[in-house]
N, C-alpha and C positions, 0 to 999 in steps of 0.2 A: 318122624320115621327116618332113620338113617338110610341113605342110598348106597348100593354096592359101589357105584362109581358116579361121579358128578354128571349131571345132565345139563346141556347147554340148550337154551330155548331162545329163539329170536322172535320177539313179538312182531306182529304184522305192521307194515308201514301204515301211516294214517296222515290225513291232512290236518294241520293245525288251523283251527277256525279263525284265529286272530291274524296270522301271517299268510294264510292260504298257501302254505308250502308243505310239501310232503316231508314227514318226519320218519326217519328210519331208526327205531329205538335200538339201544345197545342190547346185546345179548344178556340174558339172565343165566347165571350159573347156579344150579341148585345142588347142594351137597346133601341136603336133607329136606324133607317135606314137613313143614309145620302145618298140621292138619287140625281143623275143628270139625267134629262130626255133628251133623244135624239130623236128629231123628224125629220124624213126624208120624207118630202112630195113627193119627186120624186120617192122614193121607196115605199111610203105608209106604213111606219113602224114607230111605236112609241115603244121605249124601255126604260127601267130604268137601269141605271148603279148604283149599290149599292156599296158604298165605301167599300173597302177591299175585294171585291169578284171579281174573274177573269172573269166571264161570265156575260152578260147582261140578264135581265129579259124581254122577249118580252111581250109587253102590247097589241099589235094587232097581230092577226094571219093571217088576210086576207085583201085584198083591201077594201072589203065591211065593215069590222069591223073598219078599219081606217077611211073610208069616213063617217061612222055613227057618229064619234066623233064630227065632225064639229069643231067649235071654242070651244075647251075644256078649262075648268078652272083647277086650281090647285086641287080643291076638286075632280074633275072627275079623274084626274091622280092618286091621292091618293087612290080613290076607286078602280081604275083598279089594282093598286099594291096589295091592300088587296084581291081583287077577284082572282088574279093570284097566290098569295101566298096560298090561300085556307085555309082549317081548320087546317092544320099543317104546318105553315110557316117554321119551322125548316127543314122539309123534302125538301120543294121546294128550300129553300136557299142553302141547302147542295148540291142540284143538279146543282148549279151554279159554282161548282168546277169541273175541268176536271177529268174524271175518270182515275184511275191508275191501273196498273197490281198488285201493292202491296196490293190493297184492297181485292184481291182474290188470296192469295198466293197458294191456292190449286186448282185453276182453271186450266183447261187443257191448255189454252193459255199461262198462266203464267209459268206453268211447262214446256211446249214445248219451250218457249222463253229461259228458263234457260238451257235446254238441248242443244239448238242450240248455246247459248252463251259459253257453255263449249267447243265447237269446235272452239272458237275464232271468231264467227260471231255475231256481235251486230246489233241492230236496228240502223237505221240512220234517220235523219229528213225527208229524201225524200222517204223512203220506206213505204209500206202499212202494215208492220209487226205488228205495234202496233194496228192498226185498226182490223186486222185479229185476233190477240191474244185476244183483247177485245171481239170480236164477239164470239170466242170460249168460253171464260169465261161466257159471258152472256147466251149463248145457252146451256152450260153444256156438260158433257162428253157423255151423251146418244146421243145428237145431233151430236157431233163430230164423234162418232162412225158410225152413219148413213151417215155422210157426209165426210168421210175420203178422198174420191177421190177429193172433192172440196178443202180440206185442202192441199192435195198433189199438186194440180194444183197451189194453191197460192204460195207454197214454190218453186215449179219448176219455176214459173214466176220470182220470186225474185232472184233465183239462176242464171237464164239466164240474168237478168238485171245486176247482179254483176259479171257475167262471172265466176261463181263458178260451179264446176261439180255437177250434180244432179244424185244421185244414188237412184233410186226409192225404192229398197228394204231396204236400210239403213234408208231413210227418213220415210218410212212406219213404220219401227220398232220404231223410235224415237216418231212418232205421237202416235202409239199404246201404247208405254210406258207412255207417258204423259196422255193419256186418262185413262189408267188403274190406274195410281197413283192418278189421280183426283177422280176416282170412289171410291177409298178407303176412301176419306174424305167427300163424299156426304152423308148427313144424311137422 
């Protein structure tokens, strides 16, 4: 699908696992979208996989929306893509990259992750740590302060799963430190 004007997307920064350094990827310039449509009648879903993007763009949100397509044509698919990309396609396409903690280096979740990592405890593919850290970043330091008990429960649960001692007062200090440090960077 040819674009009216090129779109420049900057993928989110991430940490290279081998070097442990933050990588800031080069921007991607898209002059056209190379799309593969994936139709799942059993699940009543139609998505667009755009070349070089890690996530798919959902074209139908509900069973009713899928059913209303009937026997759709290539122009209908293209119009759905344009509709879903909206008035600012760069923003929507950027959202098709997974979020990273490095996008918010001063977020309370990112800061807390760093503090915990300094104790030799890292995130694993099976833990909920990344999800919780991202939630903390998204909601901000004020939310974290108001929900510190929830955050402590998250950490306690993960400590129990890993059979790591959980010392409530020390963990509370670490969480409070992360929140306070993050507050200093909130404008």
